[in-house]
HTML snippet that shows the backbone in 3Dmol.js (N, CA, C, O; Angstrom):
<script src="https://3Dmol.org/build/3Dmol-min.js"></script>
<div id="view" style="width:600px;height:400px;position:relative"></div>
<script>
const pdb = `
ATOM      1  N   UNK A   1       0.804  -1.440  -0.178  1.00  0.00           N
ATOM      2  CA  UNK A   1       0.169   0.101  -0.038  1.00  0.00           C
ATOM      3  C   UNK A   1       0.644   1.320   0.043  1.00  0.00           C
ATOM      4  O   UNK A   1       0.227   2.353  -0.480  1.00  0.00           O
ATOM      5  N   UNK A   2       1.845   1.076   0.962  1.00  0.00           N
ATOM      6  CA  UNK A   2       2.919   2.530   0.967  1.00  0.00           C
ATOM      7  C   UNK A   2       3.423   2.562  -0.729  1.00  0.00           C
ATOM      8  O   UNK A   2       3.306   3.543  -1.463  1.00  0.00           O
ATOM      9  N   UNK A   3       3.933   1.394  -1.072  1.00  0.00           N
ATOM     10  CA  UNK A   3       4.704   1.890  -1.737  1.00  0.00           C
ATOM     11  C   UNK A   3       4.141   2.460  -3.183  1.00  0.00           C
ATOM     12  O   UNK A   3       4.618   3.384  -3.841  1.00  0.00           O
ATOM     13  N   UNK A   4       2.590   1.358  -3.593  1.00  0.00           N
ATOM     14  CA  UNK A   4       2.076   1.889  -4.764  1.00  0.00           C
ATOM     15  C   UNK A   4       0.976   2.570  -4.721  1.00  0.00           C
ATOM     16  O   UNK A   4       0.114   2.550  -5.600  1.00  0.00           O
ATOM     17  N   UNK A   5       0.928   3.441  -3.333  1.00  0.00           N
ATOM     18  CA  UNK A   5      -0.520   4.312  -2.906  1.00  0.00           C
ATOM     19  C   UNK A   5      -0.485   5.397  -2.200  1.00  0.00           C
ATOM     20  O   UNK A   5      -1.213   6.367  -2.410  1.00  0.00           O
ATOM     21  N   UNK A   6       0.461   5.306  -1.209  1.00  0.00           N
ATOM     22  CA  UNK A   6       0.179   6.337  -0.281  1.00  0.00           C
ATOM     23  C   UNK A   6       1.617   7.259  -0.338  1.00  0.00           C
ATOM     24  O   UNK A   6       1.597   8.382   0.167  1.00  0.00           O
ATOM     25  N   UNK A   7       2.753   6.787  -0.914  1.00  0.00           N
ATOM     26  CA  UNK A   7       3.832   7.188  -1.560  1.00  0.00           C
ATOM     27  C   UNK A   7       3.402   8.254  -2.829  1.00  0.00           C
ATOM     28  O   UNK A   7       3.403   9.460  -3.077  1.00  0.00           O
ATOM     29  N   UNK A   8       3.115   7.233  -3.316  1.00  0.00           N
ATOM     30  CA  UNK A   8       2.688   7.994  -4.931  1.00  0.00           C
ATOM     31  C   UNK A   8       1.945   8.948  -4.682  1.00  0.00           C
ATOM     32  O   UNK A   8       2.225   9.940  -5.353  1.00  0.00           O
ATOM     33  N   UNK A   9       1.195   9.057  -4.066  1.00  0.00           N
ATOM     34  CA  UNK A   9       0.538  10.103  -4.070  1.00  0.00           C
ATOM     35  C   UNK A   9       0.317  11.269  -3.128  1.00  0.00           C
ATOM     36  O   UNK A   9      -0.614  12.075  -3.131  1.00  0.00           O
ATOM     37  N   UNK A  10       1.125  11.209  -2.506  1.00  0.00           N
ATOM     38  CA  UNK A  10       1.971  11.600  -1.276  1.00  0.00           C
ATOM     39  C   UNK A  10       3.000  12.760  -2.166  1.00  0.00           C
ATOM     40  O   UNK A  10       3.019  13.970  -1.937  1.00  0.00           O
ATOM     41  N   UNK A  11       3.664  12.184  -3.014  1.00  0.00           N
ATOM     42  CA  UNK A  11       4.725  12.979  -3.829  1.00  0.00           C
ATOM     43  C   UNK A  11       4.314  13.456  -5.169  1.00  0.00           C
ATOM     44  O   UNK A  11       4.928  14.278  -5.849  1.00  0.00           O
ATOM     45  N   UNK A  12       3.123  12.808  -5.501  1.00  0.00           N
ATOM     46  CA  UNK A  12       2.316  14.038  -6.510  1.00  0.00           C
ATOM     47  C   UNK A  12       1.407  14.964  -6.460  1.00  0.00           C
ATOM     48  O   UNK A  12       0.836  15.710  -7.255  1.00  0.00           O
ATOM     49  N   UNK A  13       1.400  14.647  -4.833  1.00  0.00           N
ATOM     50  CA  UNK A  13       0.267  16.061  -4.399  1.00  0.00           C
ATOM     51  C   UNK A  13       0.771  16.897  -3.825  1.00  0.00           C
ATOM     52  O   UNK A  13       0.075  17.792  -3.345  1.00  0.00           O
ATOM     53  N   UNK A  14       2.421  16.896  -3.646  1.00  0.00           N
ATOM     54  CA  UNK A  14       3.250  17.567  -3.489  1.00  0.00           C
ATOM     55  C   UNK A  14       3.902  18.647  -4.560  1.00  0.00           C
ATOM     56  O   UNK A  14       4.178  19.825  -4.330  1.00  0.00           O
ATOM     57  N   UNK A  15       4.060  17.962  -5.716  1.00  0.00           N
ATOM     58  CA  UNK A  15       4.603  18.393  -6.679  1.00  0.00           C
ATOM     59  C   UNK A  15       3.207  19.172  -7.629  1.00  0.00           C
ATOM     60  O   UNK A  15       3.455  20.189  -8.275  1.00  0.00           O
ATOM     61  N   UNK A  16       1.920  18.641  -7.623  1.00  0.00           N
ATOM     62  CA  UNK A  16       0.936  19.686  -8.058  1.00  0.00           C
ATOM     63  C   UNK A  16       0.455  20.881  -7.057  1.00  0.00           C
ATOM     64  O   UNK A  16       0.059  21.973  -7.466  1.00  0.00           O
ATOM     65  N   UNK A  17       0.539  20.552  -5.840  1.00  0.00           N
ATOM     66  CA  UNK A  17       0.505  21.284  -5.136  1.00  0.00           C
ATOM     67  C   UNK A  17       1.586  23.131  -5.381  1.00  0.00           C
ATOM     68  O   UNK A  17       1.326  24.330  -5.484  1.00  0.00           O
ATOM     69  N   UNK A  18       2.658  22.328  -5.364  1.00  0.00           N
ATOM     70  CA  UNK A  18       3.866  23.579  -5.788  1.00  0.00           C
ATOM     71  C   UNK A  18       3.494  23.682  -7.244  1.00  0.00           C
ATOM     72  O   UNK A  18       3.850  24.852  -7.387  1.00  0.00           O
ATOM     73  N   UNK A  19       3.122  23.394  -8.224  1.00  0.00           N
ATOM     74  CA  UNK A  19       2.655  23.572  -9.692  1.00  0.00           C
ATOM     75  C   UNK A  19       1.061  24.402  -9.407  1.00  0.00           C
ATOM     76  O   UNK A  19       1.205  25.487  -9.969  1.00  0.00           O
ATOM     77  N   UNK A  20       0.032  24.370  -8.960  1.00  0.00           N
ATOM     78  CA  UNK A  20      -0.635  25.178  -8.617  1.00  0.00           C
ATOM     79  C   UNK A  20      -0.288  26.567  -7.842  1.00  0.00           C
ATOM     80  O   UNK A  20      -0.921  27.593  -8.091  1.00  0.00           O
ATOM     81  N   UNK A  21       0.696  26.527  -6.945  1.00  0.00           N
ATOM     82  CA  UNK A  21       0.618  27.546  -6.408  1.00  0.00           C
ATOM     83  C   UNK A  21       1.736  28.612  -6.712  1.00  0.00           C
ATOM     84  O   UNK A  21       1.972  29.612  -6.035  1.00  0.00           O
ATOM     85  N   UNK A  22       2.646  28.042  -8.334  1.00  0.00           N
ATOM     86  CA  UNK A  22       3.653  28.849  -9.100  1.00  0.00           C
ATOM     87  C   UNK A  22       2.536  29.250 -10.457  1.00  0.00           C
ATOM     88  O   UNK A  22       2.781  30.187 -11.217  1.00  0.00           O
ATOM     89  N   UNK A  23       1.610  28.592 -10.560  1.00  0.00           N
ATOM     90  CA  UNK A  23       0.391  29.349 -11.442  1.00  0.00           C
ATOM     91  C   UNK A  23       0.211  28.316 -12.734  1.00  0.00           C
ATOM     92  O   UNK A  23      -0.792  28.343 -13.447  1.00  0.00           O
ATOM     93  N   UNK A  24       1.328  27.399 -12.937  1.00  0.00           N
ATOM     94  CA  UNK A  24       1.122  26.062 -13.883  1.00  0.00           C
ATOM     95  C   UNK A  24       0.012  25.582 -13.870  1.00  0.00           C
ATOM     96  O   UNK A  24      -0.771  25.447 -14.811  1.00  0.00           O
ATOM     97  N   UNK A  25      -0.112  25.285 -12.726  1.00  0.00           N
ATOM     98  CA  UNK A  25      -1.668  24.206 -13.181  1.00  0.00           C
ATOM     99  C   UNK A  25      -2.836  24.973 -12.167  1.00  0.00           C
ATOM    100  O   UNK A  25      -2.474  25.781 -11.311  1.00  0.00           O
ATOM    101  N   UNK A  26      -3.936  24.699 -12.326  1.00  0.00           N
ATOM    102  CA  UNK A  26      -4.881  25.155 -12.143  1.00  0.00           C
ATOM    103  C   UNK A  26      -5.962  24.198 -11.103  1.00  0.00           C
ATOM    104  O   UNK A  26      -6.177  23.059 -11.517  1.00  0.00           O
ATOM    105  N   UNK A  27      -6.775  24.682  -9.534  1.00  0.00           N
ATOM    106  CA  UNK A  27      -7.241  23.413  -9.704  1.00  0.00           C
ATOM    107  C   UNK A  27      -8.146  23.863  -7.556  1.00  0.00           C
ATOM    108  O   UNK A  27      -7.493  24.155  -6.554  1.00  0.00           O
ATOM    109  N   UNK A  28      -9.157  23.767  -7.629  1.00  0.00           N
ATOM    110  CA  UNK A  28      -9.834  24.377  -6.063  1.00  0.00           C
ATOM    111  C   UNK A  28      -9.370  23.201  -5.214  1.00  0.00           C
ATOM    112  O   UNK A  28      -9.391  23.402  -3.999  1.00  0.00           O
ATOM    113  N   UNK A  29      -8.784  21.520  -5.811  1.00  0.00           N
ATOM    114  CA  UNK A  29      -8.513  20.631  -4.757  1.00  0.00           C
ATOM    115  C   UNK A  29      -7.471  20.181  -4.990  1.00  0.00           C
ATOM    116  O   UNK A  29      -7.679  19.960  -6.183  1.00  0.00           O
ATOM    117  N   UNK A  30      -6.619  19.895  -4.854  1.00  0.00           N
ATOM    118  CA  UNK A  30      -5.302  19.392  -5.702  1.00  0.00           C
ATOM    119  C   UNK A  30      -5.027  17.827  -4.890  1.00  0.00           C
ATOM    120  O   UNK A  30      -4.136  17.057  -5.247  1.00  0.00           O
ATOM    121  N   UNK A  31      -6.177  17.495  -3.506  1.00  0.00           N
ATOM    122  CA  UNK A  31      -5.925  16.208  -3.372  1.00  0.00           C
ATOM    123  C   UNK A  31      -6.613  15.398  -4.597  1.00  0.00           C
ATOM    124  O   UNK A  31      -6.056  14.365  -4.970  1.00  0.00           O
ATOM    125  N   UNK A  32      -7.694  15.787  -5.177  1.00  0.00           N
ATOM    126  CA  UNK A  32      -9.030  15.073  -5.845  1.00  0.00           C
ATOM    127  C   UNK A  32      -7.901  15.362  -7.078  1.00  0.00           C
ATOM    128  O   UNK A  32      -7.598  14.314  -7.649  1.00  0.00           O
ATOM    129  N   UNK A  33      -7.501  16.066  -7.387  1.00  0.00           N
ATOM    130  CA  UNK A  33      -6.572  16.682  -9.542  1.00  0.00           C
ATOM    131  C   UNK A  33      -5.573  15.609  -8.693  1.00  0.00           C
ATOM    132  O   UNK A  33      -5.598  14.665  -9.483  1.00  0.00           O
ATOM    133  N   UNK A  34      -4.724  15.173  -7.596  1.00  0.00           N
ATOM    134  CA  UNK A  34      -3.644  13.852  -7.542  1.00  0.00           C
ATOM    135  C   UNK A  34      -4.474  12.547  -8.225  1.00  0.00           C
ATOM    136  O   UNK A  34      -4.211  11.798  -9.166  1.00  0.00           O
ATOM    137  N   UNK A  35      -5.777  12.663  -7.142  1.00  0.00           N
ATOM    138  CA  UNK A  35      -6.384  10.905  -7.864  1.00  0.00           C
ATOM    139  C   UNK A  35      -6.861  11.157  -9.045  1.00  0.00           C
ATOM    140  O   UNK A  35      -6.608  10.157  -9.717  1.00  0.00           O
ATOM    141  N   UNK A  36      -7.554  12.130  -9.855  1.00  0.00           N
ATOM    142  CA  UNK A  36      -7.380  11.938 -10.949  1.00  0.00           C
ATOM    143  C   UNK A  36      -6.171  11.734 -12.016  1.00  0.00           C
ATOM    144  O   UNK A  36      -6.061  11.357 -13.183  1.00  0.00           O
ATOM    145  N   UNK A  37      -5.406  12.146 -11.072  1.00  0.00           N
ATOM    146  CA  UNK A  37      -3.501  11.888 -12.494  1.00  0.00           C
ATOM    147  C   UNK A  37      -3.723  10.391 -11.951  1.00  0.00           C
ATOM    148  O   UNK A  37      -4.134   9.553 -12.752  1.00  0.00           O
ATOM    149  N   UNK A  38      -3.485  10.051 -10.712  1.00  0.00           N
ATOM    150  CA  UNK A  38      -2.519   8.741 -10.440  1.00  0.00           C
ATOM    151  C   UNK A  38      -3.522   7.946 -10.603  1.00  0.00           C
ATOM    152  O   UNK A  38      -2.950   6.858 -10.672  1.00  0.00           O
ATOM    153  N   UNK A  39      -4.947   7.683 -10.744  1.00  0.00           N
ATOM    154  CA  UNK A  39      -5.629   6.406 -10.634  1.00  0.00           C
ATOM    155  C   UNK A  39      -5.574   5.774 -11.676  1.00  0.00           C
ATOM    156  O   UNK A  39      -5.271   4.585 -11.581  1.00  0.00           O
ATOM    157  N   UNK A  40      -5.853   6.362 -13.053  1.00  0.00           N
ATOM    158  CA  UNK A  40      -5.723   5.993 -14.162  1.00  0.00           C
ATOM    159  C   UNK A  40      -4.571   5.187 -14.461  1.00  0.00           C
ATOM    160  O   UNK A  40      -4.731   3.997 -14.736  1.00  0.00           O
ATOM    161  N   UNK A  41      -2.887   5.950 -14.428  1.00  0.00           N
ATOM    162  CA  UNK A  41      -1.752   5.132 -14.227  1.00  0.00           C
ATOM    163  C   UNK A  41      -1.771   3.885 -13.601  1.00  0.00           C
ATOM    164  O   UNK A  41      -1.728   2.880 -14.311  1.00  0.00           O
ATOM    165  N   UNK A  42      -1.843   3.760 -12.054  1.00  0.00           N
ATOM    166  CA  UNK A  42      -2.176   2.685 -11.114  1.00  0.00           C
ATOM    167  C   UNK A  42      -2.582   1.448 -11.997  1.00  0.00           C
ATOM    168  O   UNK A  42      -1.907   0.464 -12.301  1.00  0.00           O
ATOM    169  N   UNK A  43      -3.933   1.790 -12.336  1.00  0.00           N
ATOM    170  CA  UNK A  43      -5.034   0.702 -13.170  1.00  0.00           C
ATOM    171  C   UNK A  43      -4.031   0.234 -14.400  1.00  0.00           C
ATOM    172  O   UNK A  43      -3.809  -0.959 -14.609  1.00  0.00           O
ATOM    173  N   UNK A  44      -3.334   1.502 -15.348  1.00  0.00           N
ATOM    174  CA  UNK A  44      -2.593   1.156 -16.413  1.00  0.00           C
ATOM    175  C   UNK A  44      -1.603   0.017 -15.983  1.00  0.00           C
ATOM    176  O   UNK A  44      -1.582  -1.143 -16.395  1.00  0.00           O
ATOM    177  N   UNK A  45      -0.605   0.753 -14.849  1.00  0.00           N
ATOM    178  CA  UNK A  45       0.343  -0.501 -14.431  1.00  0.00           C
ATOM    179  C   UNK A  45       0.069  -1.678 -13.988  1.00  0.00           C
ATOM    180  O   UNK A  45       0.687  -2.600 -14.520  1.00  0.00           O
ATOM    181  N   UNK A  46      -0.938  -2.019 -12.881  1.00  0.00           N
ATOM    182  CA  UNK A  46      -1.619  -3.281 -12.972  1.00  0.00           C
ATOM    183  C   UNK A  46      -2.068  -4.053 -13.994  1.00  0.00           C
ATOM    184  O   UNK A  46      -1.915  -5.272 -14.069  1.00  0.00           O
ATOM    185  N   UNK A  47      -2.874  -3.036 -15.146  1.00  0.00           N
ATOM    186  CA  UNK A  47      -2.758  -4.114 -16.485  1.00  0.00           C
ATOM    187  C   UNK A  47      -1.538  -4.649 -17.008  1.00  0.00           C
ATOM    188  O   UNK A  47      -1.456  -5.863 -17.191  1.00  0.00           O
ATOM    189  N   UNK A  48      -0.627  -3.924 -17.256  1.00  0.00           N
ATOM    190  CA  UNK A  48       0.892  -4.334 -17.442  1.00  0.00           C
ATOM    191  C   UNK A  48       1.244  -5.433 -16.530  1.00  0.00           C
ATOM    192  O   UNK A  48       1.064  -6.479 -17.154  1.00  0.00           O
ATOM    193  N   UNK A  49       1.528  -5.597 -15.724  1.00  0.00           N
ATOM    194  CA  UNK A  49       1.712  -5.924 -14.594  1.00  0.00           C
ATOM    195  C   UNK A  49       1.303  -7.630 -14.890  1.00  0.00           C
ATOM    196  O   UNK A  49       2.101  -8.548 -14.704  1.00  0.00           O
ATOM    197  N   UNK A  50       0.000  -7.789 -15.345  1.00  0.00           N
ATOM    198  CA  UNK A  50      -0.534  -8.863 -15.312  1.00  0.00           C
ATOM    199  C   UNK A  50      -0.787  -9.409 -16.491  1.00  0.00           C
ATOM    200  O   UNK A  50      -1.303 -10.524 -16.562  1.00  0.00           O
ATOM    201  N   UNK A  51      -0.369  -8.507 -17.861  1.00  0.00           N
ATOM    202  CA  UNK A  51      -0.544  -8.678 -19.176  1.00  0.00           C
ATOM    203  C   UNK A  51       0.587  -8.259 -19.986  1.00  0.00           C
ATOM    204  O   UNK A  51       0.237  -7.714 -21.033  1.00  0.00           O
ATOM    205  N   UNK A  52       1.828  -8.353 -19.812  1.00  0.00           N
ATOM    206  CA  UNK A  52       2.637  -7.455 -20.225  1.00  0.00           C
ATOM    207  C   UNK A  52       2.716  -7.163 -22.169  1.00  0.00           C
ATOM    208  O   UNK A  52       3.290  -6.253 -22.767  1.00  0.00           O
ATOM    209  N   UNK A  53       1.979  -8.217 -22.677  1.00  0.00           N
ATOM    210  CA  UNK A  53       1.625  -7.971 -23.963  1.00  0.00           C
ATOM    211  C   UNK A  53       0.743  -6.333 -24.102  1.00  0.00           C
ATOM    212  O   UNK A  53       0.644  -5.539 -25.038  1.00  0.00           O
ATOM    213  N   UNK A  54       0.352  -6.333 -23.069  1.00  0.00           N
ATOM    214  CA  UNK A  54      -0.614  -5.096 -23.234  1.00  0.00           C
ATOM    215  C   UNK A  54      -0.186  -3.382 -22.956  1.00  0.00           C
ATOM    216  O   UNK A  54      -0.906  -2.419 -22.694  1.00  0.00           O
ATOM    217  N   UNK A  55       1.399  -3.506 -23.155  1.00  0.00           N
ATOM    218  CA  UNK A  55       2.441  -2.608 -23.000  1.00  0.00           C
ATOM    219  C   UNK A  55       1.941  -1.327 -23.535  1.00  0.00           C
ATOM    220  O   UNK A  55       1.477  -0.294 -23.052  1.00  0.00           O
ATOM    221  N   UNK A  56       2.249  -1.847 -24.890  1.00  0.00           N
ATOM    222  CA  UNK A  56       2.081  -1.111 -26.249  1.00  0.00           C
ATOM    223  C   UNK A  56       0.591   0.033 -26.045  1.00  0.00           C
ATOM    224  O   UNK A  56       0.693   1.240 -26.264  1.00  0.00           O
ATOM    225  N   UNK A  57      -0.436  -0.483 -25.698  1.00  0.00           N
ATOM    226  CA  UNK A  57      -1.725  -0.549 -25.771  1.00  0.00           C
ATOM    227  C   UNK A  57      -2.070   0.559 -24.687  1.00  0.00           C
ATOM    228  O   UNK A  57      -2.824   1.525 -24.809  1.00  0.00           O
ATOM    229  N   UNK A  58      -1.413   0.209 -23.735  1.00  0.00           N
ATOM    230  CA  UNK A  58      -1.016   0.967 -22.257  1.00  0.00           C
ATOM    231  C   UNK A  58      -0.379   2.118 -22.113  1.00  0.00           C
ATOM    232  O   UNK A  58      -0.428   2.910 -21.172  1.00  0.00           O
ATOM    233  N   UNK A  59       0.264   2.168 -23.167  1.00  0.00           N
ATOM    234  CA  UNK A  59       1.434   3.362 -23.334  1.00  0.00           C
ATOM    235  C   UNK A  59       0.624   4.261 -24.353  1.00  0.00           C
ATOM    236  O   UNK A  59       0.944   5.449 -24.302  1.00  0.00           O
ATOM    237  N   UNK A  60      -0.321   3.948 -25.231  1.00  0.00           N
ATOM    238  CA  UNK A  60      -1.154   5.012 -25.654  1.00  0.00           C
ATOM    239  C   UNK A  60      -2.120   5.706 -25.257  1.00  0.00           C
ATOM    240  O   UNK A  60      -2.515   6.776 -25.721  1.00  0.00           O
ATOM    241  N   UNK A  61      -2.708   4.840 -23.992  1.00  0.00           N
ATOM    242  CA  UNK A  61      -4.314   5.257 -23.020  1.00  0.00           C
ATOM    243  C   UNK A  61      -3.013   6.161 -21.988  1.00  0.00           C
ATOM    244  O   UNK A  61      -3.324   7.333 -21.775  1.00  0.00           O
ATOM    245  N   UNK A  62      -1.979   5.817 -21.519  1.00  0.00           N
ATOM    246  CA  UNK A  62      -1.200   6.784 -20.540  1.00  0.00           C
ATOM    247  C   UNK A  62      -1.185   8.396 -21.333  1.00  0.00           C
ATOM    248  O   UNK A  62      -1.814   9.421 -21.069  1.00  0.00           O
ATOM    249  N   UNK A  63      -0.107   8.064 -22.471  1.00  0.00           N
ATOM    250  CA  UNK A  63      -0.421   9.656 -23.049  1.00  0.00           C
ATOM    251  C   UNK A  63      -1.824  10.416 -23.472  1.00  0.00           C
ATOM    252  O   UNK A  63      -2.085  11.616 -23.564  1.00  0.00           O
ATOM    253  N   UNK A  64      -2.431   9.514 -23.641  1.00  0.00           N
ATOM    254  CA  UNK A  64      -3.552  10.375 -24.032  1.00  0.00           C
ATOM    255  C   UNK A  64      -4.496  10.167 -22.722  1.00  0.00           C
ATOM    256  O   UNK A  64      -5.486  10.846 -22.994  1.00  0.00           O
ATOM    257  N   UNK A  65      -4.675   9.666 -21.627  1.00  0.00           N
ATOM    258  CA  UNK A  65      -4.550  10.534 -20.466  1.00  0.00           C
ATOM    259  C   UNK A  65      -4.008  11.917 -19.931  1.00  0.00           C
ATOM    260  O   UNK A  65      -4.649  12.952 -19.751  1.00  0.00           O
ATOM    261  N   UNK A  66      -2.564  11.658 -19.706  1.00  0.00           N
ATOM    262  CA  UNK A  66      -1.783  13.136 -19.519  1.00  0.00           C
ATOM    263  C   UNK A  66      -2.037  14.231 -20.201  1.00  0.00           C
ATOM    264  O   UNK A  66      -1.793  15.298 -19.638  1.00  0.00           O
ATOM    265  N   UNK A  67      -2.510  14.245 -21.383  1.00  0.00           N
ATOM    266  CA  UNK A  67      -3.058  14.956 -22.325  1.00  0.00           C
ATOM    267  C   UNK A  67      -4.219  15.691 -21.954  1.00  0.00           C
ATOM    268  O   UNK A  67      -4.207  16.907 -22.146  1.00  0.00           O
ATOM    269  N   UNK A  68      -5.040  15.246 -21.544  1.00  0.00           N
ATOM    270  CA  UNK A  68      -6.634  15.040 -21.103  1.00  0.00           C
ATOM    271  C   UNK A  68      -6.519  15.623 -20.367  1.00  0.00           C
ATOM    272  O   UNK A  68      -7.186  16.657 -20.408  1.00  0.00           O
ATOM    273  N   UNK A  69      -5.608  15.405 -19.168  1.00  0.00           N
ATOM    274  CA  UNK A  69      -5.198  16.016 -17.537  1.00  0.00           C
ATOM    275  C   UNK A  69      -4.570  17.526 -18.159  1.00  0.00           C
ATOM    276  O   UNK A  69      -5.067  18.409 -17.460  1.00  0.00           O
ATOM    277  N   UNK A  70      -3.978  17.926 -18.846  1.00  0.00           N
ATOM    278  CA  UNK A  70      -3.023  18.849 -19.232  1.00  0.00           C
ATOM    279  C   UNK A  70      -4.177  19.953 -19.492  1.00  0.00           C
ATOM    280  O   UNK A  70      -4.197  21.119 -19.100  1.00  0.00           O
ATOM    281  N   UNK A  71      -5.304  19.129 -20.401  1.00  0.00           N
ATOM    282  CA  UNK A  71      -6.225  20.575 -21.086  1.00  0.00           C
ATOM    283  C   UNK A  71      -6.960  20.553 -19.689  1.00  0.00           C
ATOM    284  O   UNK A  71      -7.131  21.678 -19.222  1.00  0.00           O
ATOM    285  N   UNK A  72      -7.480  19.388 -18.845  1.00  0.00           N
ATOM    286  CA  UNK A  72      -8.232  20.410 -17.463  1.00  0.00           C
ATOM    287  C   UNK A  72      -7.566  21.035 -16.832  1.00  0.00           C
ATOM    288  O   UNK A  72      -7.998  21.942 -16.120  1.00  0.00           O
ATOM    289  N   UNK A  73      -6.374  20.725 -16.924  1.00  0.00           N
ATOM    290  CA  UNK A  73      -5.529  21.765 -15.096  1.00  0.00           C
ATOM    291  C   UNK A  73      -4.895  22.288 -15.694  1.00  0.00           C
ATOM    292  O   UNK A  73      -4.083  22.795 -14.921  1.00  0.00           O
ATOM    293  N   UNK A  74      -4.640  22.587 -16.758  1.00  0.00           N
ATOM    294  CA  UNK A  74      -3.423  23.554 -17.531  1.00  0.00           C
ATOM    295  C   UNK A  74      -3.864  24.887 -16.966  1.00  0.00           C
ATOM    296  O   UNK A  74      -5.083  25.048 -17.021  1.00  0.00           O
ATOM    297  N   UNK A  75      -3.165  25.892 -16.430  1.00  0.00           N
ATOM    298  CA  UNK A  75      -3.354  27.221 -16.259  1.00  0.00           C
ATOM    299  C   UNK A  75      -3.484  28.410 -17.634  1.00  0.00           C
ATOM    300  O   UNK A  75      -2.876  29.474 -17.514  1.00  0.00           O
ATOM    301  N   UNK A  76      -4.038  28.227 -18.493  1.00  0.00           N
ATOM    302  CA  UNK A  76      -3.692  29.382 -19.868  1.00  0.00           C
ATOM    303  C   UNK A  76      -5.636  30.115 -19.572  1.00  0.00           C
ATOM    304  O   UNK A  76      -6.463  29.964 -18.672  1.00  0.00           O
ATOM    305  N   UNK A  77      -5.624  30.553 -20.317  1.00  0.00           N
ATOM    306  CA  UNK A  77      -6.781  31.911 -20.953  1.00  0.00           C
ATOM    307  C   UNK A  77      -7.232  30.827 -21.465  1.00  0.00           C
ATOM    308  O   UNK A  77      -8.049  30.537 -20.592  1.00  0.00           O
ATOM    309  N   UNK A  78      -7.304  30.083 -22.161  1.00  0.00           N
ATOM    310  CA  UNK A  78      -8.225  29.465 -22.738  1.00  0.00           C
ATOM    311  C   UNK A  78      -9.105  28.348 -21.782  1.00  0.00           C
ATOM    312  O   UNK A  78     -10.298  28.358 -21.480  1.00  0.00           O
ATOM    313  N   UNK A  79      -8.176  27.521 -21.484  1.00  0.00           N
ATOM    314  CA  UNK A  79      -8.373  26.672 -20.386  1.00  0.00           C
ATOM    315  C   UNK A  79      -9.493  27.676 -19.368  1.00  0.00           C
ATOM    316  O   UNK A  79     -10.707  27.499 -19.269  1.00  0.00           O
ATOM    317  N   UNK A  80      -8.856  28.506 -18.834  1.00  0.00           N
ATOM    318  CA  UNK A  80      -9.594  28.835 -18.149  1.00  0.00           C
ATOM    319  C   UNK A  80     -11.039  29.446 -18.212  1.00  0.00           C
ATOM    320  O   UNK A  80     -11.861  29.394 -17.297  1.00  0.00           O
ATOM    321  N   UNK A  81     -11.186  29.934 -19.227  1.00  0.00           N
ATOM    322  CA  UNK A  81     -12.674  30.109 -19.847  1.00  0.00           C
ATOM    323  C   UNK A  81     -13.162  29.651 -20.424  1.00  0.00           C
ATOM    324  O   UNK A  81     -14.042  30.179 -21.103  1.00  0.00           O
ATOM    325  N   UNK A  82     -12.722  27.865 -20.491  1.00  0.00           N
ATOM    326  CA  UNK A  82     -13.522  26.826 -20.465  1.00  0.00           C
ATOM    327  C   UNK A  82     -13.854  26.361 -19.461  1.00  0.00           C
ATOM    328  O   UNK A  82     -14.897  25.710 -19.512  1.00  0.00           O
ATOM    329  N   UNK A  83     -13.278  26.451 -18.363  1.00  0.00           N
ATOM    330  CA  UNK A  83     -13.045  25.643 -16.847  1.00  0.00           C
ATOM    331  C   UNK A  83     -14.130  27.063 -16.508  1.00  0.00           C
ATOM    332  O   UNK A  83     -15.161  26.644 -15.983  1.00  0.00           O
ATOM    333  N   UNK A  84     -14.141  28.438 -16.659  1.00  0.00           N
ATOM    334  CA  UNK A  84     -15.510  29.107 -16.352  1.00  0.00           C
ATOM    335  C   UNK A  84     -16.633  28.693 -16.876  1.00  0.00           C
ATOM    336  O   UNK A  84     -17.541  28.676 -16.045  1.00  0.00           O
ATOM    337  N   UNK A  85     -16.893  28.398 -17.784  1.00  0.00           N
ATOM    338  CA  UNK A  85     -18.078  28.250 -18.575  1.00  0.00           C
ATOM    339  C   UNK A  85     -18.715  26.759 -17.806  1.00  0.00           C
ATOM    340  O   UNK A  85     -19.928  26.551 -17.797  1.00  0.00           O
ATOM    341  N   UNK A  86     -17.969  26.025 -17.334  1.00  0.00           N
ATOM    342  CA  UNK A  86     -18.730  24.782 -17.401  1.00  0.00           C
ATOM    343  C   UNK A  86     -18.871  24.822 -15.637  1.00  0.00           C
ATOM    344  O   UNK A  86     -19.505  24.007 -14.967  1.00  0.00           O
ATOM    345  N   UNK A  87     -18.169  25.890 -15.170  1.00  0.00           N
ATOM    346  CA  UNK A  87     -18.553  25.982 -13.575  1.00  0.00           C
ATOM    347  C   UNK A  87     -19.760  26.611 -13.437  1.00  0.00           C
ATOM    348  O   UNK A  87     -20.549  26.298 -12.545  1.00  0.00           O
ATOM    349  N   UNK A  88     -20.019  27.651 -14.408  1.00  0.00           N
ATOM    350  CA  UNK A  88     -21.517  28.584 -14.348  1.00  0.00           C
ATOM    351  C   UNK A  88     -22.198  27.470 -15.339  1.00  0.00           C
ATOM    352  O   UNK A  88     -23.416  27.596 -15.210  1.00  0.00           O
ATOM    353  N   UNK A  89     -21.968  26.675 -16.056  1.00  0.00           N
ATOM    354  CA  UNK A  89     -23.401  25.724 -16.449  1.00  0.00           C
ATOM    355  C   UNK A  89     -23.537  24.737 -15.431  1.00  0.00           C
ATOM    356  O   UNK A  89     -24.686  24.294 -15.434  1.00  0.00           O
ATOM    357  N   UNK A  90     -22.917  24.295 -14.687  1.00  0.00           N
ATOM    358  CA  UNK A  90     -22.727  23.371 -13.370  1.00  0.00           C
ATOM    359  C   UNK A  90     -23.553  24.038 -12.294  1.00  0.00           C
ATOM    360  O   UNK A  90     -24.144  23.299 -11.506  1.00  0.00           O
ATOM    361  N   UNK A  91     -23.668  25.393 -12.166  1.00  0.00           N
ATOM    362  CA  UNK A  91     -24.361  26.110 -11.026  1.00  0.00           C
ATOM    363  C   UNK A  91     -25.506  26.507 -11.430  1.00  0.00           C
ATOM    364  O   UNK A  91     -26.032  27.284 -10.633  1.00  0.00           O
ATOM    365  N   UNK A  92     -26.228  26.242 -12.537  1.00  0.00           N
ATOM    366  CA  UNK A  92     -27.370  26.559 -13.150  1.00  0.00           C
ATOM    367  C   UNK A  92     -28.458  25.609 -12.592  1.00  0.00           C
ATOM    368  O   UNK A  92     -29.618  25.692 -12.998  1.00  0.00           O
TER     369      UNK A  92
END
`;
const viewer = $3Dmol.createViewer("view");
viewer.addModel(pdb, "pdb");
viewer.setStyle({}, {cartoon: {color: "spectrum"}});
viewer.zoomTo();
viewer.render();
</script>
């Protein structure tokens, strides 16, 4: 548990927290952001561990996951406007 869950979440949470405070990423909740990032990676690692022949497929999925994560959390004007519109629609 420590090696595959607690330590990675702690480390990545610290990194994401620094990235949020420096303005690189945006979120209201770093802990949830960290789960959004790491949970799919843990799942893909587990798949590859049990089925090594699926590594190529998992790497493609991981790349798509990281790109989507960046679209959701990157702090730039376009993403900030899109996130603001989504928040406003949810508030209605």
